C-alpha positions in Angstrom: 146.7 -22.7 139.3 144.4 -24.2 136.7 146.3 -27.5 136.8 145.9 -27.6 140.6 142.1 -27.1 140.3 141.9 -29.7 137.6 143.7 -32.3 139.8 141.6 -31.4 142.8 138.5 -31.8 140.8 139.5 -35.3 139.6 140.4 -36.3 143.1 136.9 -35.2 144.2 135.2 -37.3 141.5 137.1 -40.4 142.5 136.6 -40.0 146.3 132.8 -39.3 146.1 131.1 -42.7 146.4 127.3 -43.3 146.7 126.7 -44.3 150.3 124.3 -43.6 153.1 126.7 -41.3 154.9 128.5 -39.9 151.8 130.8 -37.0 152.8 132.0 -34.8 149.9 135.4 -33.2 150.2 136.6 -30.3 148.2 135.7 -26.6 147.9 132.2 -25.3 147.5 133.0 -24.1 144.0 134.2 -27.6 143.0 131.1 -29.2 144.4 128.8 -26.9 142.5 130.8 -27.3 139.3 130.8 -31.1 139.5 127.0 -31.1 140.4 127.4 -34.6 141.9 124.8 -35.8 144.4 126.3 -38.4 146.8 123.0 -40.3 147.5 121.6 -43.7 146.9 119.5 -43.6 143.7 116.7 -46.1 143.4 116.6 -48.4 140.5 113.3 -48.7 138.6 110.7 -50.3 140.8 113.0 -50.0 143.9 111.7 -48.2 147.0 114.0 -46.1 149.1 114.0 -46.5 152.8 112.0 -43.9 154.8 114.2 -41.5 156.7 114.8 -42.2 160.3 113.1 -40.0 162.8 112.5 -39.6 166.5 110.4 -42.2 168.2 107.0 -40.6 169.1 106.3 -40.0 172.8 103.4 -42.5 172.6 105.9 -45.3 172.1 107.4 -44.7 175.6 103.9 -44.8 177.1 103.0 -48.1 175.5 102.0 -50.7 178.2 99.9 -53.8 178.6 96.8 -54.9 180.6 96.8 -58.6 181.3 94.4 -61.2 182.5 95.6 -64.8 183.1 93.7 -68.1 182.9 95.4 -71.4 183.8 98.7 -69.8 184.6 101.1 -70.8 187.4 103.2 -68.0 189.0 106.3 -68.9 187.1 104.4 -68.8 183.8 103.0 -65.4 184.6 106.5 -64.2 185.4 107.6 -65.3 181.9 104.7 -63.3 180.4 105.7 -60.2 182.4 109.2 -60.5 181.1 107.9 -60.8 177.6 105.8 -57.6 178.1 108.9 -55.7 179.3 110.7 -56.8 176.2 107.8 -55.6 174.0 107.8 -52.3 175.7 111.5 -51.8 175.2 111.3 -52.8 171.5 108.3 -50.5 170.9 110.2 -47.6 172.3 113.2 -48.2 170.1 114.3 -46.5 166.9 115.0 -49.9 165.4 111.4 -51.0 165.6 110.0 -47.9 164.2 112.5 -48.1 161.3 111.7 -51.7 160.6 108.0 -51.3 160.7 108.0 -48.3 158.4 110.6 -49.7 155.9 109.0 -53.2 155.6 108.7 -54.1 151.9 106.2 -56.4 150.2 106.0 -56.9 146.4 108.8 -54.4 145.9 107.1 -51.6 147.8 107.1 -50.3 151.3 103.9 -52.2 152.3 102.5 -55.3 154.0 100.3 -58.1 152.8 96.7 -57.7 154.1 97.4 -54.2 155.3 93.8 -53.1 155.4 94.6 -50.3 153.0 97.0 -48.7 155.5 100.4 -47.3 154.8 103.4 -48.5 156.9 103.3 -45.3 158.8 99.7 -45.7 159.6 100.2 -49.3 160.8 103.0 -48.1 163.1 100.7 -45.5 164.5 97.9 -48.0 164.9 100.2 -50.2 167.0 101.1 -47.3 169.3 97.5 -46.3 169.8 96.5 -49.8 170.9 92.9 -49.5 169.8 91.6 -53.1 169.6 88.5 -53.7 167.5 86.6 -55.0 170.6 88.0 -52.4 172.9 87.8 -49.1 171.0 89.7 -46.1 172.1 93.3 -45.1 172.0 94.7 -46.3 175.4 98.3 -47.0 174.1 98.4 -50.5 175.6 97.8 -54.2 174.7 94.6 -55.4 176.4 95.0 -59.1 176.6 93.3 -62.1 178.2 95.7 -65.0 178.0 94.8 -68.7 178.5 97.2 -71.6 178.5 96.3 -75.0 177.1 98.1 -78.0 175.8 97.9 -79.5 172.3 100.3 -81.8 170.4 99.5 -79.9 167.2 101.9 -77.5 165.6 99.9 -74.4 166.7 101.8 -72.0 168.9 98.7 -70.0 169.7 95.4 -68.8 168.3 92.5 -66.4 168.8 89.1 -65.5 167.3 87.8 -62.2 166.0 84.9 -62.1 168.5 87.0 -62.4 171.6 89.8 -60.6 173.4 91.2 -63.9 174.6 94.4 -65.4 173.2 95.2 -69.1 173.7 98.8 -70.1 174.1 100.0 -73.7 173.7 102.3 -74.9 176.5 104.0 -77.2 174.0 105.7 -74.0 172.8 105.2 -71.6 175.7 107.3 -73.8 178.1 110.5 -74.1 176.0 110.2 -70.6 174.5 112.4 -67.8 175.7 110.7 -64.5 176.8 111.6 -62.9 173.5 109.9 -65.8 171.6 106.8 -65.5 173.9 106.8 -61.7 173.2 106.8 -62.3 169.4 103.9 -64.8 169.6 101.9 -62.6 171.9 102.4 -59.6 169.7 101.5 -61.6 166.6 98.2 -62.6 168.2 97.6 -59.1 169.5 97.8 -57.6 166.0 94.8 -59.7 165.1 92.9 -57.7 167.8 93.8 -54.6 165.8 92.1 -56.1 162.8 95.0 -57.5 160.8 94.7 -61.0 159.4 96.7 -63.5 157.3 96.1 -66.7 155.3 95.3 -69.7 157.4 97.4 -71.8 155.0 101.1 -71.5 154.8 102.6 -69.6 151.9 105.9 -67.8 151.7 104.0 -64.5 151.3 102.2 -65.0 154.6 105.3 -63.8 156.5 104.8 -60.4 154.9 101.4 -60.0 156.7 101.3 -57.6 159.7 100.9 -60.3 162.4 103.8 -62.4 161.1 106.2 -59.5 160.1 105.7 -57.5 163.3 105.8 -60.6 165.5 109.2 -61.6 164.1 110.4 -58.0 164.6 109.5 -58.1 168.3 111.1 -61.5 168.7 114.3 -60.7 166.9 114.8 -57.2 168.4 113.7 -58.4 171.8 116.6 -60.9 172.1 118.9 -58.1 173.2 116.7 -57.4 176.2 116.5 -60.9 177.6 
């Protein structure tokens, strides 16, 4: 009997591997005796992912209020498709997980995060309280204007206006998911998030860039 228990205990040690979904086999007594925790253990300086959770009800209520300037009907339709993509991404578990687990400088954080945690940034997005339109209305309030420039600027905005300018040089060839990513990038500026005007590799860890890319990439499945 002792030999059998010893063999079973050895088999347990071999089969138990650190993994996200680690399932331990063996009797309760053997588990307690081995005292083995089948979990990922962070290395020094490493940040473990936040646990996944249910998407808040506010995410399903997220919407957009749009005003168009210099748009043709077909161009407006592309924006509406982009908005539908944004709404679907916002309501997804994948988006919540990516926003909360984003890392910068080895920690779950963003560059230029205004002193907010990842969870607070996620909640701020859901609330949709723009700096110039205070109040939690759970929507993107946008005034969009098309223009053309040969410069390599996809779009831009200013802190003192709700308007966002979108360059047809990029808007025209962009897919709805790409338009969605650009719109969301510019909209996060309305929430008070900024990034460096000059390109650096770290700029992509800012809230506008990081969240814009998330919307674009996750949104491809909804095109």
